C-alpha positions as CSV (number, residue, x, y, z in Angstrom):
1,X,29.8,-63.4,-81.5
2,X,27.0,-65.5,-82.9
3,X,29.3,-68.5,-83.2
4,X,29.9,-68.5,-79.5
5,X,26.2,-68.8,-78.8
6,X,25.6,-71.4,-81.5
7,X,28.3,-73.6,-80.2
8,X,26.4,-73.9,-76.9
9,X,23.1,-74.6,-78.6
10,X,21.2,-77.8,-78.4
11,X,21.7,-78.7,-82.1
12,X,25.4,-79.5,-81.7
13,X,27.2,-81.9,-79.4
14,X,29.3,-80.1,-76.7
15,X,33.0,-80.5,-76.4
16,X,34.5,-81.5,-73.1
17,X,35.6,-78.0,-72.3
18,X,32.2,-76.6,-73.1
19,X,30.6,-79.2,-70.9
20,X,33.0,-78.3,-68.1
21,X,32.2,-74.6,-68.5
22,X,28.5,-75.3,-68.2
23,X,29.1,-77.5,-65.1
24,X,31.1,-74.6,-63.5
25,X,28.4,-72.2,-64.4
26,X,25.8,-74.4,-62.7
27,X,28.0,-74.8,-59.7
28,X,28.5,-71.1,-58.9
29,X,24.9,-70.4,-59.7
30,X,24.0,-72.8,-56.9
31,X,26.9,-72.0,-54.5
32,X,26.6,-68.2,-54.3
33,X,22.8,-68.0,-53.5
34,X,23.2,-70.9,-51.2
35,X,25.8,-69.0,-49.2
36,X,23.4,-66.0,-48.9
37,X,20.7,-68.3,-47.7
38,X,23.0,-69.9,-45.1
39,X,24.1,-66.4,-44.0
40,X,20.5,-65.3,-43.6
41,X,19.6,-68.3,-41.6
42,X,22.8,-68.0,-39.6
43,X,21.9,-64.4,-38.8
44,X,18.5,-65.3,-37.5
45,X,19.8,-68.2,-35.5
46,X,22.6,-66.0,-34.1
47,X,20.1,-63.3,-33.0
48,X,18.0,-66.0,-31.2
49,X,21.1,-67.7,-29.7
50,X,22.4,-64.4,-28.3
51,X,19.1,-63.6,-26.7
52,X,18.9,-67.1,-25.2
53,X,22.6,-67.2,-24.3
54,X,22.4,-70.9,-25.3
55,X,25.8,-72.5,-25.7
56,X,24.7,-75.1,-28.3
57,X,22.8,-72.5,-30.4
58,X,25.9,-70.2,-30.4
59,X,28.1,-73.1,-31.4
60,X,25.6,-74.1,-34.2
61,X,25.5,-70.5,-35.4
62,X,29.3,-70.3,-35.5
63,X,29.6,-73.6,-37.4
64,X,26.8,-72.6,-39.8
65,X,28.4,-69.2,-40.6
66,X,31.8,-71.0,-41.0
67,X,30.1,-73.3,-43.6
68,X,28.6,-70.2,-45.3
69,X,32.1,-68.7,-45.5
70,X,33.4,-71.8,-47.1
71,X,30.5,-71.8,-49.6
72,X,31.3,-68.2,-50.5
73,X,35.0,-68.9,-51.0
74,X,34.2,-71.9,-53.1
75,X,31.8,-69.8,-55.2
76,X,34.4,-67.2,-55.7
77,X,37.0,-69.7,-56.8
78,X,34.6,-71.5,-59.2
79,X,33.5,-68.1,-60.6
80,X,37.1,-67.1,-61.3
81,X,37.9,-70.4,-62.9
82,X,34.7,-70.3,-64.9
83,X,35.5,-66.8,-66.3
84,X,39.0,-67.9,-67.4
85,X,37.7,-71.0,-69.0
86,X,34.8,-69.3,-70.8
87,X,37.2,-66.6,-72.1
88,X,39.6,-69.2,-73.3
89,X,36.7,-71.0,-75.1
90,X,35.5,-67.8,-76.6
91,X,39.1,-67.1,-77.9
92,X,39.3,-70.6,-79.4
93,X,35.9,-70.2,-81.1
94,X,36.3,-66.7,-82.5
95,X,40.0,-66.6,-83.2
96,X,42.9,-65.1,-81.4
97,X,42.9,-61.8,-83.4
98,X,39.4,-60.8,-82.3
99,X,39.9,-61.1,-78.5
100,X,43.6,-60.9,-78.0
101,X,43.6,-57.4,-76.4
102,X,40.9,-58.2,-73.9
103,X,41.9,-58.7,-70.3
104,X,39.7,-60.1,-67.6
105,X,39.4,-57.9,-64.5
106,X,36.9,-58.6,-61.7
107,X,37.1,-55.3,-60.0
108,X,34.5,-54.4,-57.4
109,X,32.6,-57.7,-57.6
110,X,35.7,-59.6,-56.4
111,X,36.4,-57.1,-53.7
112,X,32.8,-57.2,-52.4
113,X,32.8,-61.0,-52.5
114,X,36.2,-61.1,-50.6
115,X,34.9,-58.7,-48.0
116,X,31.8,-60.8,-47.6
117,X,33.9,-63.9,-47.1
118,X,36.2,-62.2,-44.5
119,X,33.1,-60.8,-42.8
120,X,31.4,-64.2,-42.6
121,X,34.6,-65.8,-41.4
122,X,35.1,-63.2,-38.6
123,X,31.5,-63.5,-37.6
124,X,31.8,-67.3,-37.4
125,X,34.9,-67.1,-35.2
126,X,33.2,-64.5,-33.0
127,X,30.2,-66.8,-32.5
128,X,32.5,-69.8,-31.8
129,X,34.5,-67.8,-29.2
130,X,31.3,-66.5,-27.7
131,X,29.9,-70.0,-27.3
132,X,33.2,-71.1,-25.6
133,X,32.9,-68.1,-23.2
134,X,29.2,-68.8,-22.4
135,X,30.1,-72.4,-21.7
136,X,32.9,-71.3,-19.3
137,X,30.5,-68.9,-17.5
138,X,27.8,-71.6,-17.3
139,X,30.3,-74.1,-15.8
140,X,31.5,-71.5,-13.3
141,X,27.9,-70.7,-12.2
142,X,27.2,-74.4,-11.7
143,X,30.3,-75.0,-9.6
144,X,29.5,-72.0,-7.3
145,X,26.1,-73.4,-6.4
């Protein structure tokens, strides 16, 4: 196991696959917290926009939450690709006999991330539909007067 850590150390030049693994790790380390931040800001903006019944704020909230859902999905995909690439690199470094019986399962973390993505997507669609409905109601009230 020490050989795996030493190969990513600063004393040795990194291979292309190791550089790619480090880039993927940096990507999902940024994407997943960013999606949580976008979700939090979207939740606050959504609460304010529902109270104000403002068409543009509801639309902005829906688009922001849709962006957060895309960030979550991208983070999930990069994490899965990262795990597969890191495992392949570990097998190459340590030899096939040592790690050949190990299988990668994501389990509850992938399920929770998928549920989060679906929840964000549904919430985004709900805000977009609500903004369309508020726009319709506002136009009807303007035509009545």
